[in-house]
C-alpha positions as CSV (number, residue, x, y, z in Angstrom):
1,M,-29.1,-34.3,62.3
2,T,-30.9,-31.0,61.8
3,A,-28.7,-28.3,60.4
4,L,-29.3,-24.7,61.6
5,V,-30.2,-22.1,59.0
6,R,-30.7,-19.2,61.3
7,A,-27.9,-16.8,61.8
8,K,-28.3,-16.5,65.6
9,A,-27.6,-20.1,66.7
10,G,-28.3,-19.3,70.4
11,E,-31.8,-18.1,69.6
12,A,-32.4,-21.2,67.5
13,V,-31.3,-23.4,70.4
14,A,-33.7,-21.5,72.7
15,G,-36.5,-22.0,70.1
16,H,-35.7,-25.7,69.9
17,I,-35.9,-26.1,73.7
18,L,-39.1,-24.2,73.8
19,G,-40.5,-26.6,71.3
20,L,-39.5,-29.5,73.6
21,L,-41.3,-27.8,76.5
22,F,-44.5,-27.1,74.5
23,D,-44.8,-30.6,73.1
24,G,-44.2,-32.2,76.5
25,T,-40.8,-33.8,75.8
26,L,-39.3,-31.7,78.6
27,R,-41.1,-31.3,81.9
28,S,-40.6,-29.3,85.0
29,G,-37.5,-30.5,86.8
30,D,-36.0,-32.4,83.9
31,R,-32.3,-32.2,83.3
32,I,-31.4,-30.7,79.8
33,D,-28.8,-32.7,77.9
34,L,-26.6,-30.1,76.4
35,D,-24.6,-32.6,74.3
36,S,-27.8,-34.1,72.9
37,I,-29.1,-30.7,71.8
38,A,-25.8,-29.8,70.3
39,A,-25.7,-33.0,68.3
40,T,-29.4,-32.6,67.2
41,L,-28.8,-29.1,65.9
42,D,-25.3,-29.7,64.7
43,V,-23.8,-26.9,66.8
44,S,-21.1,-26.6,69.5
45,R,-21.9,-26.3,73.2
46,V,-21.4,-22.5,73.0
47,P,-24.7,-21.6,71.3
48,V,-26.4,-24.2,73.4
49,R,-25.3,-22.4,76.5
50,E,-26.3,-19.1,75.0
51,G,-29.8,-20.4,74.3
52,L,-30.0,-21.7,77.8
53,M,-28.9,-18.4,79.3
54,Q,-31.7,-16.7,77.3
55,L,-34.3,-19.2,78.7
56,E,-32.8,-18.7,82.2
57,R,-33.5,-15.0,81.9
58,D,-37.1,-15.9,80.9
59,G,-37.4,-18.0,84.1
60,L,-37.8,-21.3,82.2
61,V,-34.4,-22.8,82.9
62,S,-32.3,-22.9,86.0
63,M,-28.5,-23.5,85.8
64,P,-27.1,-24.1,89.3
65,H,-23.3,-23.7,89.4
66,Y,-21.5,-26.8,88.0
67,R,-24.7,-28.8,88.1
68,G,-26.0,-28.5,84.6
69,A,-29.3,-27.1,83.3
70,F,-32.8,-28.0,84.4
71,V,-36.3,-27.0,83.4
72,S,-37.9,-24.6,85.9
73,A,-41.5,-24.7,86.8
74,F,-43.5,-24.8,83.6
75,D,-47.3,-24.8,84.0
76,A,-50.4,-22.7,83.5
77,G,-49.2,-20.2,86.0
78,T,-45.9,-19.8,84.1
79,V,-47.7,-18.9,80.9
80,R,-50.2,-16.6,82.6
81,E,-47.5,-14.7,84.4
82,A,-45.6,-14.1,81.2
83,F,-48.7,-12.9,79.4
84,E,-49.8,-10.7,82.3
85,L,-46.5,-8.8,82.2
86,Y,-46.5,-8.6,78.4
87,G,-50.2,-7.5,78.5
88,M,-49.5,-4.6,80.9
89,L,-46.6,-3.4,78.7
90,S,-48.8,-3.7,75.5
91,A,-51.7,-1.9,77.2
92,L,-49.3,1.0,78.1
93,T,-48.1,1.3,74.5
94,S,-51.6,1.0,73.1
95,S,-52.9,3.8,75.3
96,R,-50.0,6.0,74.2
97,A,-50.5,5.1,70.5
98,A,-54.2,6.0,70.7
99,T,-53.3,9.6,71.6
100,S,-50.5,10.0,69.2
101,G,-52.6,11.4,66.3
102,D,-50.2,9.8,63.9
103,A,-52.1,9.5,60.6
104,G,-49.4,7.2,59.2
105,L,-49.9,4.8,62.1
106,R,-53.6,4.6,61.5
107,E,-53.1,4.1,57.8
108,T,-50.7,1.2,58.4
109,L,-53.1,-0.4,61.0
110,D,-56.0,0.0,58.6
111,K,-54.1,-2.0,56.0
112,L,-53.0,-4.7,58.5
113,I,-56.5,-5.2,59.8
114,E,-57.9,-5.4,56.3
115,A,-55.3,-8.1,55.5
116,L,-56.1,-10.0,58.7
117,G,-59.8,-10.0,57.8
118,G,-59.2,-12.1,54.7
119,C,-56.4,-14.3,56.1
120,D,-57.0,-18.0,57.1
121,Q,-53.4,-19.3,57.0
122,V,-51.8,-19.7,60.4
123,D,-48.3,-18.6,59.3
124,E,-49.5,-15.5,57.5
125,F,-52.0,-14.6,60.3
126,E,-49.2,-14.9,62.8
127,R,-46.9,-12.6,60.7
128,L,-49.6,-10.0,60.3
129,A,-50.6,-10.1,64.0
130,R,-47.0,-9.7,65.0
131,E,-46.6,-6.8,62.6
132,F,-49.7,-5.1,64.1
133,R,-48.2,-5.3,67.6
134,K,-44.7,-4.2,66.3
135,V,-46.2,-1.1,64.5
136,V,-48.0,0.0,67.7
137,N,-44.9,-0.6,69.9
138,L,-42.6,1.3,67.5
139,A,-45.0,4.2,67.3
140,A,-45.5,4.6,71.0
141,A,-42.8,3.0,73.1
142,G,-39.6,4.7,74.0
143,P,-36.2,2.8,74.0
144,H,-36.6,1.4,77.5
145,L,-40.1,0.1,77.0
146,R,-39.0,-1.4,73.6
147,A,-36.2,-3.1,75.4
148,L,-38.6,-4.6,77.9
149,L,-41.0,-5.7,75.2
150,R,-38.1,-7.5,73.4
151,T,-37.5,-9.7,76.4
152,F,-40.8,-11.4,75.6
153,S,-39.5,-12.9,72.4
154,G,-39.4,-16.5,73.7
155,L,-42.4,-18.0,75.5
156,V,-45.0,-15.5,74.5
157,P,-44.9,-15.8,70.7
158,V,-44.6,-19.6,70.9
159,A,-47.6,-19.9,73.2
160,A,-49.6,-17.3,71.1
161,R,-49.3,-19.5,68.1
162,F,-51.5,-22.1,69.8
163,S,-54.3,-19.5,70.1
164,I,-54.0,-18.6,66.4
165,E,-54.1,-22.3,65.5
166,D,-57.1,-23.1,67.7
167,A,-59.0,-19.8,67.9
168,M,-58.2,-17.7,64.8
169,D,-61.6,-16.0,64.7
170,E,-61.3,-14.9,68.4
171,E,-57.8,-13.5,67.6
172,R,-59.1,-11.7,64.6
173,A,-62.0,-10.2,66.6
174,A,-59.6,-9.1,69.4
175,L,-57.4,-7.3,66.9
176,R,-60.4,-5.6,65.4
177,R,-61.3,-4.3,68.9
178,E,-57.8,-3.0,69.4
179,H,-57.9,-1.3,65.9
180,A,-61.2,0.3,66.6
181,A,-60.0,1.8,69.9
182,L,-56.7,3.0,68.4
183,T,-58.2,4.6,65.4
184,A,-60.9,6.3,67.6
185,G,-58.1,7.8,69.6
186,D,-59.5,6.3,72.9
187,P,-56.6,5.5,75.2
188,E,-58.7,3.9,77.9
189,A,-60.4,1.6,75.4
190,A,-57.1,0.9,73.6
191,A,-55.4,-0.2,76.9
192,E,-58.4,-2.4,77.8
193,A,-58.6,-4.0,74.4
194,S,-54.9,-4.7,74.3
195,L,-54.8,-6.3,77.7
196,D,-58.0,-8.3,77.1
197,H,-56.5,-9.6,73.9
198,V,-53.3,-10.7,75.5
199,L,-55.1,-12.4,78.5
200,M,-57.4,-14.2,76.1
201,T,-54.5,-15.5,74.1
202,A,-52.9,-16.8,77.3
203,E,-56.1,-18.7,78.3
204,N,-56.3,-20.2,74.7
205,A,-52.7,-21.3,75.0
206,V,-53.3,-22.9,78.4
207,R,-56.3,-24.8,77.1
208,A,-54.4,-26.0,74.1
209,L,-51.6,-27.3,76.3
210,Q,-54.1,-29.0,78.6
211,R,-55.6,-30.8,75.6
212,R,-52.2,-31.9,74.5
213,G,-51.4,-33.3,78.0
214,V,-48.6,-30.9,78.6
215,F,-50.4,-29.2,81.5
216,A,-52.7,-30.8,84.0
217,A,-56.4,-30.7,82.9
218,D,-57.4,-29.5,86.4
219,A,-55.1,-26.5,86.5
220,A,-56.7,-23.6,88.5
221,P,-58.3,-20.8,86.5
222,P,-56.9,-17.3,86.7
223,A,-57.8,-15.5,89.9
224,T,-61.0,-13.4,89.9
225,G,-60.2,-9.7,89.5
226,D,-56.9,-10.2,87.9
227,R,-57.8,-8.1,84.8
228,D,-58.9,-5.1,86.9
229,R,-55.8,-5.4,89.0
230,L,-53.6,-5.3,86.0
231,L,-55.4,-2.4,84.4
232,G,-55.0,-0.6,87.7
233,I,-51.3,-1.0,87.5
234,V,-51.3,0.3,83.9
235,R,-53.3,3.4,85.0
236,A,-51.0,4.0,87.9
237,T,-47.9,3.7,85.7
238,T,-49.3,6.3,83.3
239,G,-50.7,8.5,86.0
240,G,-54.2,7.8,84.5
241,V,-54.8,7.2,80.9
242,R,-54.3,10.4,79.0
243,Q,-57.2,12.0,77.1
């Protein structure tokens, strides 16, 4: 029996179920055994339901009335869609941050990118990369945008870890491109670098899950032109990237 040490048991339950999805224990259409999860994590059914409700909001779980809980579609398309949405929001905040002229922001990003340059431990790299994104978001996103970004606290960070584990040098290079655009005050380049980074992370995660047998090896690649389409939406949202 695994005792929970996290204060928010519902979030811990959601994380546990995400782990079962990402290691292939749970598959699309599978029924989720609430009692088994409660026993494994040594919690009541209440936090189990709270965790399932969080995953239902993420589109990963369906809970038809009085019929239990089931895994929704979980495949390469699921991961790509989540990262596309997160990527557009991140591109929006990055473009705003680039024009902020905030010397404190640039100093903080300089320190983070320096620390990332000498980091080769997955846990520490993940912490620093998350802090980089958090600093940009806090500097440039208003309350509504921050609330939207917080909804990506489930699938996206879990999947992103696969990219850090398998392609840390690519992740480091992508963060450096973002840093360069942000410190240069170039909103267009910042939006592109942020979106490109998030889309790259998604593809690395998909490939990792394919290698592990969680996703089919012959999953269709992302559609041609998706990047430009997503950037077009970002530009339309901002009325054109501000100079």
